[in-house]
Steps between C-alpha positions, in 0.01 A plus 500: 500500500234284668505453873587142592264301723645416840534128562282371784428158650201272498480126563262487205424802284296736716533284815775652711477246783520184286788259462518183294684173551777340296248255347266780394282454191212737430260531206249785473275647233652824372171689486406422862845587636546822299152648524561613860810690382304676223688288244832667580784297654774742599868416433621243753715190525461154649779360714554130427172469312438438130179610331328379184214700349264317264299771322196351323343827385510874556801728477751688708849640539789317663759724668837351587851635549413850375331360189135451404333266254136491394319170455153388395318173445661175612845540655743319728714713731787361707638706788808357678583569863639841601385679185338842531170502312148639493181486292214708368218260407183567305179436693406210271820302564458127568758243598704367790808593702711211624750579778760241597783511754855487364556199727248296301637631169854405608380153601325439167787637290782353711619278217363709215702820468358571153149518644616726785678727252188541286273597791759730658446775244212745469286377214190643333383250239203585280290190438229643274622288208579194715163418652555123500827529695350756740194283563728204576677712763165619638384139540775458760415834664131407525588160642712672766211735575267203543746331735518815712122499537478128582770490770526122483755279675859584395382808312836673522693205354250481215529874439878469471459223241256717304743793530783286359282410202401864453862619506598242237217623276619859549859398428402331173303808401793733567736282300265534204471875554877534497511310172243742359722790601789329321734516797769249418618228734843663502356837610309330781821325599688831509228659715482206743878502539503877551231474771693218665815716502337805663342276765829324570719810528415849626464701177509849654850598392534261210547643155263360240814397310570254784177318418527519122857370507387194695202453267708553188267763352506879458328753729260587218413134454435449874283812510294367207460166678380669821259725310357207302441278801436733795409825326778672695854611425803323649544777756131487593519124557796548736333791681180301546695213653682731743174663608339160560797385708508820705122483562526145627792589731319804639168322548629172639828567684626729776788627286544876499473696177877548511554125538268428209680755283830337594374148429373606158838670440379857451789745532329679788164508679406839353532367148293193595225722646488715186490190280221340705283812504549560128383145423210475749395854582559453875813511714636181662398639840141557385486157344626331816261702717212378284614140542571497874210276598582214259555189712852361491391140561587266216162334553300808409502705185357849460361666192622857467304788361 
């Protein structure tokens, strides 16, 4: 069994003393940012930050939630907030990393829940056979990059407009990708409703039958839906949600581990601690210790590594 990497904190990857604001938008070239780390980005997560990786060339391996996927050529990678992930890039990789605060994402998607849903899942989309669509997306990325370098009047407002356009382009692309994978509208509806249910109620002690009865489908059917859309089983989807919730509570509140276990309706704190360590590789105490210096102010957001 592999040893798990302990979770640490940096404002930006590799910058322990950095913090970023709620209106944070950052765009960097992948090769320049990764070269200093010898092309290896260790498993980490970003609190209240979304990341979009636009890979123009080269190759690498994406590691997320105990899984790894190889990619090469042109690819689009979407990494939602609070998702453990890492990379191994080839030295010839070219492209951009766009980092955006969840506050800006929430503002843009406030009245567009479908868009928020699509960018709230880990996605690795190979674009080698879709050069025209990828180039259209890159036009927006390059225009954002130019705006960063110009720093004209009202740059930030203009960047948010460009970001909105970029997200719509990405959304349209993902809708087409889902059609290509032949995921039916009904299956997407089942998955969206299931995700809504586990976010509305605490799913810790719920039997999967409780969800399938409400959805009107069998456990096997729900498991197939989850596998088709997220690549994870029904139980894995629920576990991932509970881990995300517990991480947020430990990193951003003063609640004790016992209080968090109680709020998430675990039968006892010992069971919660075993569950957390099994899923993340570190104990709740170690995780909280690593996150002690995250600022609690709602006006500042930290990136956790």
